[in-house]
N, C-alpha and C positions, 0 to 999 in steps of 0.2 A: 307141328301141326296139329292145335287145338281142337277142341272140342267141334268152339266156337264157330272156325274155321268150315268146320267141315260142314254143319248146319243151314250158317251163314248160303254155300258156296252150292248144296245140296239144292236152299230152298228156293236160290235165284235161278237158279237150273236149272226146274221141272215148272216155273211159271214163265222164264225165257223162250226155250224150247215148244216148248206146244205153240202161244203166240205168235214168232219165227214160227215153225210148220206151217201155221195155218197163214201169217201174210204170203212164202213163197205160193201158198196152192192156190192162193185167188179167193183163200171160201169166200161166202157170199157175202156172214159176216162180215170178214173183214176188205171186201169188195167196199162195201158201204162206208163203213170205218174210212175209209181212201176217200171217198167217194164228199162226206161227210167234210173232212180236213178236206179240200178239193186238190187232191193225187190224184194222177194214175197210179193203175194198178202196178204198173213197171216200179213207180220208188217205190211201191208198197213192199213189193216183193229187196227190194231191194234192203229197207229196214227189217225182210222181214230173214234177207240174209245176212245182215250184223245181230241180231240179234242170237239166232243160229248160234254163229259162233263164240257171238258171247258167251251161249251159256254150255257152248264146247271147254272152249277155254275154263271159264270157273271153274268143270268136272276136271279135265285137266292140268287146273292148277295146287289140285290135290298133293298129286306129285311133285308139280315144278312149279312152285310161289311164282317167282315171278311171272306165269302166262295167267297165272288165273289171275294174281295186281294190274296185269296190261287188259285181260279180257274186264276186269270189274270198273276198271278206268273207261272206255271203252263204252263200258254199260252205260255207266253214273253222264257221262258227255250225249250219250242217248234219248234217254230221260229225261236227264233234265231239259234238252231240244226242247221233247214230242210235249214236257207239259210248257213250252215259252208259245209251240207252236196253236196249240188246245188255247192257250188265253187269248194268242193275237188274232183267232181266229172267233172270239167272241164267246165261248166256249163258258160257257161259268167256273169257276174255282175246283169246287168239284168234280168237276171232268179231270179236272188235269190234275188232280192230287192224285190219282191211280199213279203215274208216270216218275211224280216229284219223289212219292211214297218210296217205288223201284231205283229213281237215283240216291237218296238218304241209303237205303238201303247192301244198294251199289260199293258207295264212296266210303258203306264202314266195315263190308267188308276188306277192303282195301286198305285202312289199316288194321283194324286188327292183323293182316297179315304182312302188312309193312312190321305190326311192330313186335309179334312171334316171331318175326327172323326165318 
C-alpha cells in the first residue's frame, strides 16, 4: 500500500460517504438536486447507497486491494454517468465538472492501486 493510494482512498471516501448518506437520508438539498435532474427520491437514494458502498469499499481496500480497485471502478462509472446526466439535462459544463473530476480521481486511484500490485 503506497501513501498515494491511502491519500486517494481516504480523500474519496471523505467525499462520497457524506454525499451518499445525505442522499439516503433524502436531506432537503438532495431532494432538490434529484428534482432538478428529474429523478425520484427513491432513485437518488439508490445512488446514495452506491456512493456509500463505494466509500466503504475504498476504505476496506486499504486492507484488500482488489476490493478497493472494484469500489473505485464502480465509483468511476457512477460519476461518469452523473456527468453525462448533468450535460444531457442541459446543465452548463461547470455543473458536470465535479462529477467528472471525481470519476477521474477514482480512476487514478484504481490505476495507482493496480500498478502498486
